Structures are given as C-alpha cells and as structure tokens.
MARRONU-320590 format. One record per residue (C-alpha): residue number from 1; residue in three letters; x negated, y negated, z negated. Coordinates in Angstrom, 2 decimals. Layout:
<atoms>
+---------+------+---------+---------+---------+
| tordren | fiti |      px |      py |      pz |
+---------+------+---------+---------+---------+
|     NUM |  ala |       X |       Y |       Z |
...
+---------+------+---------+---------+---------+
</atoms>
This chain:
<atoms>
+---------+------+---------+---------+---------+
| tordren | fiti |      px |      py |      pz |
+---------+------+---------+---------+---------+
|       1 |  met |    0.00 |    0.00 |    0.00 |
|       2 |  arg |   -1.39 |   -3.39 |    1.00 |
|       3 |  tyr |   -0.10 |   -6.18 |   -1.09 |
|       4 |  arg |    2.31 |   -8.20 |    0.80 |
|       5 |  leu |   -6.98 |  -26.82 |  -13.46 |
|       6 |  leu |   -9.51 |  -26.72 |  -13.79 |
|       7 |  ala |  -12.17 |  -29.22 |  -14.88 |
|       8 |  ala |  -10.42 |  -32.38 |  -15.91 |
|       9 |  phe |   -9.86 |  -34.89 |  -13.19 |
|      10 |  val |   -8.21 |  -38.29 |  -13.01 |
|      11 |  leu |   -6.12 |  -40.32 |  -10.59 |
|      12 |  leu |   -4.17 |  -37.32 |   -9.34 |
|      13 |  pro |   -1.40 |  -38.70 |   -7.10 |
|      14 |  leu |    1.88 |  -38.48 |   -8.99 |
|      15 |  ala |    3.93 |  -37.38 |   -5.98 |
|      16 |  ala |    1.76 |  -34.32 |   -5.39 |
|      17 |  ala |    1.66 |  -33.41 |   -9.06 |
|      18 |  ala |    5.44 |  -33.73 |   -9.39 |
|      19 |  gln |    5.95 |  -31.03 |   -6.75 |
|      20 |  gly |    3.99 |  -28.55 |   -8.81 |
|      21 |  pro |    1.32 |  -26.11 |   -7.64 |
|      22 |  val |    1.82 |  -24.11 |   -4.46 |
|      23 |  gly |   -0.91 |  -21.59 |   -5.19 |
|      24 |  leu |   -4.35 |  -21.05 |   -6.62 |
|      25 |  leu |   -7.88 |  -19.99 |   -5.76 |
|      26 |  ser |   -8.32 |  -16.46 |   -7.05 |
|      27 |  ser |  -12.05 |  -16.25 |   -6.31 |
|      28 |  val |  -14.86 |  -18.60 |   -5.28 |
|      29 |  ser |  -18.29 |  -17.67 |   -3.94 |
|      30 |  gly |  -20.93 |  -20.23 |   -3.00 |
|      31 |  lys |  -20.30 |  -23.94 |   -2.42 |
|      32 |  val |  -16.54 |  -24.40 |   -2.20 |
|      33 |  gln |  -14.89 |  -27.80 |   -2.63 |
|      34 |  ile |  -11.36 |  -29.08 |   -3.13 |
|      35 |  ile |  -10.27 |  -32.45 |   -1.77 |
|      36 |  arg |   -7.17 |  -33.35 |   -3.74 |
|      37 |  ala |   -4.11 |  -34.81 |   -2.02 |
|      38 |  gly |   -4.52 |  -38.55 |   -1.50 |
|      39 |  leu |   -8.19 |  -38.53 |   -2.51 |
|      40 |  thr |  -11.37 |  -38.57 |   -0.44 |
|      41 |  asp |  -14.03 |  -37.37 |   -2.86 |
|      42 |  pro |  -14.39 |  -33.58 |   -3.07 |
|      43 |  ala |  -14.66 |  -31.67 |   -6.33 |
|      44 |  ala |  -16.40 |  -28.36 |   -6.89 |
|      45 |  ala |  -13.88 |  -25.51 |   -6.81 |
|      46 |  arg |  -13.71 |  -22.82 |   -9.46 |
|      47 |  pro |  -11.83 |  -19.54 |   -9.76 |
|      48 |  ala |   -8.20 |  -20.06 |  -10.84 |
|      49 |  asp |   -8.08 |  -23.69 |   -9.67 |
|      50 |  leu |   -4.48 |  -24.59 |   -8.92 |
|      51 |  leu |   -3.57 |  -25.89 |   -5.45 |
|      52 |  leu |   -1.10 |  -28.72 |   -4.80 |
|      53 |  ala |    0.62 |  -29.68 |   -1.57 |
|      54 |  gly |   -1.80 |  -31.87 |    0.39 |
|      55 |  asp |   -4.95 |  -30.32 |   -1.09 |
|      56 |  arg |   -7.74 |  -29.18 |    1.21 |
|      57 |  val |  -10.26 |  -26.44 |    0.48 |
|      58 |  val |  -13.63 |  -26.61 |    2.26 |
|      59 |  thr |  -16.23 |  -23.83 |    2.32 |
|      60 |  ser |  -19.89 |  -24.40 |    3.22 |
|      61 |  gly |  -21.78 |  -22.29 |    5.72 |
|      62 |  asp |  -22.46 |  -19.47 |    3.27 |
|      63 |  ala |  -19.43 |  -19.76 |    0.98 |
|      64 |  gln |  -15.98 |  -18.24 |    0.87 |
|      65 |  ala |  -12.88 |  -18.28 |   -1.31 |
|      66 |  thr |   -9.72 |  -16.24 |   -1.74 |
|      67 |  phe |   -6.40 |  -17.97 |   -2.33 |
|      68 |  leu |   -2.86 |  -17.08 |   -3.33 |
|      69 |  phe |   -0.12 |  -19.09 |   -1.57 |
|      70 |  cys |    3.24 |  -18.61 |   -3.27 |
|      71 |  pro |    5.70 |  -20.34 |   -0.88 |
|      72 |  gln |    4.95 |  -17.59 |    1.66 |
|      73 |  ser |    3.93 |  -14.89 |   -0.88 |
|      74 |  arg |    0.62 |  -14.48 |    0.91 |
|      75 |  ala |   -3.07 |  -14.21 |    0.07 |
|      76 |  ala |   -6.10 |  -14.64 |    2.31 |
|      77 |  lys |   -9.86 |  -15.18 |    2.31 |
|      78 |  ile |  -11.31 |  -18.48 |    3.57 |
|      79 |  leu |  -14.44 |  -17.67 |    5.55 |
|      80 |  pro |  -17.69 |  -19.71 |    5.54 |
|      81 |  gly |  -17.61 |  -23.08 |    7.29 |
|      82 |  ser |  -13.84 |  -23.46 |    7.09 |
|      83 |  glu |  -11.29 |  -26.03 |    5.95 |
|      84 |  ile |   -7.73 |  -25.17 |    4.94 |
|      85 |  glu |   -4.98 |  -27.68 |    4.16 |
|      86 |  phe |   -2.03 |  -26.67 |    1.99 |
|      87 |  ala |    1.49 |  -28.06 |    2.36 |
|      88 |  ala |    4.67 |  -27.42 |    0.39 |
|      89 |  gly |    5.72 |  -24.53 |    2.61 |
|      90 |  ser |    2.72 |  -23.57 |    4.72 |
|      91 |  phe |   -1.04 |  -23.83 |    5.08 |
|      92 |  thr |   -3.05 |  -24.92 |    8.12 |
|      93 |  val |   -6.51 |  -23.84 |    9.23 |
|      94 |  lys |   -8.14 |  -27.18 |   10.12 |
|      95 |  lys |  -11.54 |  -25.63 |   10.86 |
|      96 |  gly |  -13.02 |  -22.16 |   10.86 |
|      97 |  lys |  -10.80 |  -19.22 |   10.01 |
|      98 |  val |   -9.21 |  -17.06 |    7.35 |
|      99 |  ala |   -9.43 |  -13.28 |    7.08 |
|     100 |  glu |   -7.80 |  -10.45 |    5.15 |
|     101 |  glu |   -4.48 |  -12.30 |    5.28 |
|     102 |  arg |   -1.83 |  -10.21 |    3.61 |
|     103 |  ala |    1.59 |  -10.32 |    2.02 |
|     104 |  val |    1.76 |  -10.00 |   -1.75 |
|     105 |  pro |    4.60 |   -8.99 |   -4.06 |
|     106 |  ser |    6.95 |  -11.77 |   -5.05 |
|     107 |  cys |    4.85 |  -14.71 |   -6.21 |
|     108 |  arg |    6.65 |  -17.13 |   -8.50 |
|     109 |  leu |    4.46 |  -19.67 |  -10.22 |
|     110 |  pro |    5.90 |  -20.56 |  -13.64 |
|     111 |  lys |    8.11 |  -23.64 |  -13.30 |
|     112 |  thr |    6.29 |  -25.52 |  -16.04 |
|     113 |  leu |    2.81 |  -24.72 |  -14.74 |
|     114 |  val |    0.75 |  -27.90 |  -14.51 |
|     115 |  leu |   -2.81 |  -28.98 |  -14.03 |
|     116 |  ala |   -4.39 |  -29.49 |  -17.42 |
|     117 |  ser |   -7.21 |  -31.58 |  -18.75 |
|     118 |  ala |   -9.85 |  -30.30 |  -21.10 |
|     119 |  ser |   -8.42 |  -32.50 |  -23.89 |
|     120 |  gln |   -5.32 |  -30.28 |  -23.97 |
|     121 |  val |   -7.27 |  -27.12 |  -24.68 |
|     122 |  gln |   -7.73 |  -25.62 |  -28.13 |
|     123 |  ser |  -10.12 |  -22.84 |  -28.94 |
|     124 |  gly |  -10.11 |  -20.10 |  -31.51 |
|     125 |  gln |   -8.76 |  -16.66 |  -32.27 |
|     126 |  leu |   -5.17 |  -15.55 |  -32.69 |
|     127 |  arg |   -3.56 |  -15.64 |  -36.09 |
|     128 |  leu |   -0.02 |  -15.81 |  -37.45 |
|     129 |  arg |    0.90 |  -18.92 |  -39.40 |
|     130 |  gly |    0.95 |  -18.21 |  -43.10 |
|     131 |  ser |    0.26 |  -14.49 |  -42.90 |
|     132 |  asn |   -2.35 |  -11.95 |  -41.91 |
|     133 |  leu |    0.27 |   -9.38 |  -40.88 |
|     134 |  leu |    0.87 |  -10.22 |  -37.23 |
|     135 |  leu |    3.54 |   -8.34 |  -35.30 |
|     136 |  arg |    2.10 |   -8.31 |  -31.82 |
|     137 |  ser |    4.53 |   -6.56 |  -29.52 |
|     138 |  pro |    7.34 |   -6.67 |  -28.69 |
|     139 |  ser |    7.88 |   -9.90 |  -30.63 |
|     140 |  arg |   10.14 |  -12.83 |  -29.75 |
|     141 |  ala |   10.09 |  -11.56 |  -26.20 |
|     142 |  asn |   11.73 |   -9.24 |  -23.70 |
|     143 |  thr |   10.69 |   -5.69 |  -22.91 |
|     144 |  ala |   11.44 |   -3.46 |  -19.92 |
|     145 |  thr |   11.62 |   -0.11 |  -21.69 |
|     146 |  leu |   13.99 |    1.76 |  -24.01 |
|     147 |  arg |   10.99 |    3.18 |  -25.88 |
|     148 |  pro |    8.88 |    0.15 |  -26.79 |
|     149 |  leu |    5.41 |    0.50 |  -28.26 |
|     150 |  phe |    5.32 |   -1.43 |  -31.54 |
|     151 |  arg |    1.94 |   -3.00 |  -32.32 |
|     152 |  trp |    0.68 |   -5.14 |  -35.17 |
|     153 |  glu |   -2.56 |   -6.39 |  -36.68 |
|     154 |  pro |   -4.00 |   -4.46 |  -39.65 |
|     155 |  val |   -3.91 |   -5.81 |  -43.19 |
|     156 |  asp |   -7.27 |   -5.45 |  -44.93 |
|     157 |  thr |   -6.18 |   -3.48 |  -48.00 |
|     158 |  ala |   -3.15 |   -1.71 |  -46.55 |
|     159 |  arg |   -3.12 |    2.09 |  -46.52 |
|     160 |  ala |    0.32 |    2.58 |  -44.97 |
|     161 |  tyr |    2.91 |    0.69 |  -42.96 |
|     162 |  asp |    6.67 |    1.20 |  -43.12 |
|     163 |  leu |    8.33 |    0.39 |  -39.79 |
|     164 |  lys |   12.08 |   -0.09 |  -39.40 |
|     165 |  val |   14.04 |   -0.82 |  -36.21 |
|     166 |  leu |   17.47 |   -2.38 |  -36.70 |
|     167 |  asp |   20.39 |   -3.39 |  -34.52 |
|     168 |  arg |   22.07 |   -6.81 |  -34.60 |
|     169 |  glu |   24.22 |   -5.72 |  -37.54 |
|     170 |  glu |   21.00 |   -4.76 |  -39.38 |
|     171 |  arg |   21.79 |   -1.07 |  -39.31 |
|     172 |  ile |   18.60 |    0.96 |  -39.41 |
|     173 |  leu |   18.24 |    2.91 |  -36.15 |
|     174 |  trp |   14.85 |    4.43 |  -36.91 |
|     175 |  arg |   12.18 |    4.24 |  -39.56 |
|     176 |  gln |    8.68 |    5.65 |  -39.84 |
|     177 |  thr |    5.70 |    5.41 |  -42.19 |
|     178 |  val |    2.30 |    5.41 |  -40.48 |
|     179 |  ser |   -1.31 |    4.60 |  -41.24 |
|     180 |  ala |   -1.99 |    3.36 |  -37.69 |
|     181 |  thr |   -1.08 |   -0.08 |  -36.34 |
|     182 |  glu |    0.99 |    1.06 |  -33.39 |
|     183 |  val |    3.76 |    3.55 |  -32.85 |
|     184 |  gln |    6.19 |    4.21 |  -30.00 |
|     185 |  tyr |    9.93 |    4.44 |  -30.41 |
|     186 |  pro |   10.59 |    8.19 |  -30.18 |
|     187 |  ala |   12.78 |    9.95 |  -27.63 |
|     188 |  asp |   14.82 |   11.67 |  -30.36 |
|     189 |  ala |   15.72 |    8.49 |  -32.27 |
|     190 |  thr |   19.02 |    6.63 |  -31.85 |
|     191 |  pro |   18.92 |    5.49 |  -28.20 |
|     192 |  leu |   18.37 |    1.81 |  -27.57 |
|     193 |  val |   20.59 |    0.10 |  -24.99 |
|     194 |  trp |   19.72 |   -2.00 |  -21.94 |
|     195 |  gly |   20.40 |   -5.71 |  -22.38 |
|     196 |  gln |   20.59 |   -5.56 |  -26.18 |
|     197 |  lys |   18.67 |   -7.41 |  -28.89 |
|     198 |  tyr |   17.00 |   -5.61 |  -31.79 |
|     199 |  trp |   14.98 |   -6.40 |  -34.90 |
|     200 |  trp |   11.97 |   -4.65 |  -36.36 |
|     201 |  arg |   10.15 |   -5.01 |  -39.65 |
|     202 |  val |    6.82 |   -3.82 |  -40.95 |
|     203 |  thr |    5.98 |   -3.50 |  -44.63 |
|     204 |  ala |    2.30 |   -3.20 |  -45.50 |
|     205 |  arg |    1.50 |   -1.17 |  -48.64 |
|     206 |  asp |   -1.58 |   -0.14 |  -50.54 |
|     207 |  ser |   -1.57 |    3.01 |  -52.67 |
|     208 |  gln |    1.08 |    1.63 |  -55.03 |
|     209 |  asp |    2.34 |   -1.85 |  -54.20 |
|     210 |  thr |    3.98 |   -3.68 |  -51.32 |
|     211 |  leu |    1.54 |   -6.22 |  -49.93 |
|     212 |  met |    3.78 |   -8.06 |  -47.50 |
|     213 |  glu |    6.67 |   -7.62 |  -45.10 |
|     214 |  val |    7.16 |   -9.33 |  -41.75 |
|     215 |  gly |   10.05 |   -9.09 |  -39.29 |
|     216 |  thr |   10.71 |  -10.16 |  -35.72 |
|     217 |  tyr |   13.03 |   -9.41 |  -32.82 |
|     218 |  phe |   12.93 |   -8.29 |  -29.20 |
|     219 |  gln |   15.36 |   -8.15 |  -26.31 |
|     220 |  ile |   15.60 |   -5.26 |  -23.85 |
|     221 |  leu |   16.09 |   -6.45 |  -20.28 |
|     222 |  pro |   19.20 |   -5.38 |  -18.35 |
|     223 |  ala |   18.60 |   -2.09 |  -16.55 |
|     224 |  glu |   18.38 |   -3.62 |  -13.06 |
|     225 |  gln |   15.83 |   -6.25 |  -14.11 |
|     226 |  ala |   13.82 |   -3.67 |  -16.02 |
|     227 |  glu |   13.61 |   -1.45 |  -12.95 |
|     228 |  glu |   12.42 |   -4.39 |  -10.83 |
|     229 |  val |    9.70 |   -5.13 |  -13.38 |
|     230 |  arg |    8.57 |   -1.51 |  -13.62 |
|     231 |  ser |    8.44 |   -1.13 |   -9.84 |
|     232 |  ala |    6.40 |   -4.31 |   -9.34 |
|     233 |  glu |    4.21 |   -3.48 |  -12.34 |
|     234 |  thr |    3.37 |   -0.03 |  -10.97 |
|     235 |  gly |    2.29 |   -1.46 |   -7.62 |
|     236 |  leu |    0.24 |   -4.27 |   -9.14 |
|     237 |  arg |   -1.47 |   -1.99 |  -11.66 |
|     238 |  arg |   -2.46 |    0.29 |   -8.81 |
|     239 |  leu |   -4.00 |   -2.66 |   -6.94 |
|     240 |  ile |   -5.92 |   -3.69 |  -10.07 |
|     241 |  ala |   -7.30 |   -0.16 |  -10.38 |
|     242 |  glu |   -8.27 |   -0.08 |   -6.69 |
|     243 |  asn |  -10.08 |   -3.43 |   -6.80 |
|     244 |  pro |  -10.81 |   -4.58 |  -10.37 |
|     245 |  ser |  -12.65 |   -7.71 |   -9.17 |
|     246 |  asp |   -9.59 |   -9.07 |   -7.33 |
|     247 |  ser |   -7.72 |  -11.38 |   -9.70 |
|     248 |  val |   -4.66 |  -11.82 |   -7.44 |
|     249 |  pro |   -2.74 |   -8.80 |   -8.82 |
|     250 |  arg |   -3.42 |   -9.92 |  -12.40 |
|     251 |  phe |   -2.09 |  -13.40 |  -11.69 |
|     252 |  leu |    1.00 |  -11.95 |  -10.02 |
|     253 |  leu |    1.58 |   -9.63 |  -12.96 |
|     254 |  ala |    1.15 |  -12.46 |  -15.48 |
|     255 |  phe |    3.63 |  -14.61 |  -13.53 |
|     256 |  leu |    6.07 |  -11.68 |  -13.35 |
|     257 |  tyr |    5.90 |  -11.06 |  -17.10 |
|     258 |  glu |    6.39 |  -14.74 |  -17.84 |
|     259 |  glu |    9.33 |  -15.03 |  -15.45 |
|     260 |  arg |   11.07 |  -12.09 |  -17.14 |
|     261 |  gly |   10.41 |  -13.37 |  -20.65 |
|     262 |  met |    7.84 |  -10.68 |  -21.49 |
|     263 |  leu |    5.68 |  -13.32 |  -23.12 |
|     264 |  asp |    3.43 |  -11.07 |  -25.20 |
|     265 |  glu |    2.50 |   -9.12 |  -22.07 |
|     266 |  ala |    1.89 |  -12.39 |  -20.20 |
|     267 |  val |   -0.50 |  -13.52 |  -22.95 |
|     268 |  arg |   -2.53 |  -10.34 |  -22.60 |
|     269 |  leu |   -2.84 |  -10.86 |  -18.84 |
|     270 |  tyr |   -3.86 |  -14.51 |  -19.19 |
|     271 |  gln |   -6.52 |  -13.44 |  -21.69 |
|     272 |  glu |   -7.83 |  -10.87 |  -19.19 |
|     273 |  leu |   -7.87 |  -13.54 |  -16.50 |
|     274 |  gly |   -9.73 |  -15.93 |  -18.77 |
|     275 |  ser |  -12.45 |  -13.32 |  -19.18 |
|     276 |  gln |  -12.50 |  -12.57 |  -15.46 |
|     277 |  thr |  -12.41 |  -16.08 |  -13.99 |
|     278 |  gly |  -14.09 |  -18.08 |  -16.75 |
|     279 |  ser |  -12.69 |  -20.95 |  -18.79 |
|     280 |  gln |   -9.86 |  -22.80 |  -17.05 |
|     281 |  pro |   -8.02 |  -25.56 |  -18.93 |
|     282 |  trp |   -4.64 |  -24.74 |  -17.38 |
|     283 |  val |   -4.98 |  -21.08 |  -18.39 |
|     284 |  glu |   -5.93 |  -22.09 |  -21.93 |
|     285 |  val |   -3.00 |  -24.52 |  -22.13 |
|     286 |  arg |   -0.70 |  -21.81 |  -20.82 |
|     287 |  leu |   -1.93 |  -19.46 |  -23.53 |
|     288 |  asn |   -1.32 |  -22.10 |  -26.21 |
|     289 |  glu |    2.24 |  -22.70 |  -24.97 |
|     290 |  leu |    3.11 |  -19.01 |  -24.88 |
|     291 |  met |    1.54 |  -18.35 |  -28.27 |
|     292 |  asn |    3.61 |  -21.15 |  -29.78 |
|     293 |  lys |    6.76 |  -19.54 |  -28.38 |
|     294 |  leu |    5.67 |  -16.23 |  -29.87 |
|     295 |  gly |    5.00 |  -17.79 |  -33.26 |
|     296 |  trp |    1.26 |  -17.29 |  -32.95 |
|     297 |  asp |   -1.36 |  -19.94 |  -33.49 |
|     298 |  arg |   -4.91 |  -20.68 |  -32.38 |
|     299 |  pro |   -6.67 |  -22.59 |  -35.17 |
+---------+------+---------+---------+---------+
</atoms>
C-alpha cells in the first residue's frame, strides 16, 4: 500500500496566518529555505516547519525536502535546485521538479494549529498537578476500543494498585488489584458499549495503608468512528514500520488522534515527533495545549 513553526519569526502577514497552515515539511536535507508569504528574505527551513498559503520552499543544488500538503492529501519530495509555491488549494513547481508524489490517508491539520514563537514554549517533564499518581490513559479523552489499556505512573512506595471501572451511575463494572502500572480491560468483564462514557479510579496502597486515590473518565467512540480510526491506524502503523525515518505517517496519525479526541494518544505521537524532527516551537506549544486539556502539566 502506498500512502495516498519553527524558529520564531516576526512580521508574518496576517492574511496568510489567518488562513492557517496548508501543510508542513516532514524532512529537510541540505540547504533548504522558506520564503514566507509577502516577505522577500528567506529563512532556513527545518523539519516540521508549517507551510502557509503563499509560502515558497527553495532547495539548493544538493538539498531536498519532503512535504505534506493537506488540501490535496498528498506528499512529495522536492528535488535539488527546485522552488515550490504553496497556495490554499494547490502547489506549483516554479523551478526544478518534485518526485515520489503520492496520495496520503486523510490529512486534517488541527483547526487551532498555529505557528508558534519560542516564547510560547515551556520545557520540563510531565507531572500531574498536586499528585504523583498520574492516570495516563485513557484519561479525559476518547478511545477506539472496548478493551482499553489502563496506564498510570507508579507511586514510589506503593506495593499494589486497586483499579475500578465504573459506569455513569457509578456502578462498578470491573475491579482488579495489580502490582503493575498497566492492565487491559478483560474480555470476560461486563462489556463496555460503543459511544458511552466511563470512569476509572486507581488507589495506590503500601503493605497496610492507602496512599492516594485518583479518578478520571474516558469516552468510547461510536462504533463507526472507532472502525475508521482503527483502519487508518493500521495502515499508518504499517507505513511507520516500513520506513521509520519518514515522519509523514506519524504526523497523520497524530492529527487523526487529535481530530477524534484521542488526546493522550496524540500527545505520545507529538513526543515521538519531537524526538525525530528536533525541537519545534509549534509542536511544543501543541503538547502544552493538549496536556492542559488532559490535566497534565509541564513545570
């Protein structure tokens, strides 16, 4: 199966920014420059730079770049010595050529995605406000399975964890005591239902006492949406396995998770992309926004 911002800058034309990004550079090799819409001075391009309508990407004689263009759900490689101009609904080869042009699975950039300056970025590790028992997944987010994998961060002195899954009336559907920090909802437990909301709680205990208890909720997607997610996820995961260095499938998967409200999964993908493409202010800002929605914090 073939699959059918950036360093801070100033004076970005408001009209172009208001339209939102049309795509991004998924990889950059050699001297690649972006000339922003309405500007004349080029800026050095980096992996994961967002592209606006009116932007031009220029590659030197020994450079190349791969881009994702969402209005047409396409990706392609810009060959050395080329110049590509991006519009709201199409892109034009002004000089040189593109290669490996291909369709990609549905590409929907998050509606609130914006270019970000370095001043908006915070650094640090994940933690939960006011507690060191962090319920990681699924938490305050959607999931596409009837047998979710529950994951949480360990508590230093805890020897056991009591997990309970409850319905909206707070009736206990399943409970389990484990020493690990993850457990999957079993096939023989009370079946969960597509499109329904549930709660789960974890109590951390040492040999005698309760250390702390934390609860959160999750929503199971409707069956049709869940099947769409699983189908797209299977294809994109296969592409990642076939070509681990290609960041396009990871971006598409992150966008898919975010679109479907699977925010904890989206965070994991953005973290992978941050490691793969290097520091990008817009990716860091996106992580901060999603973590805030999840109730996480980055000190």
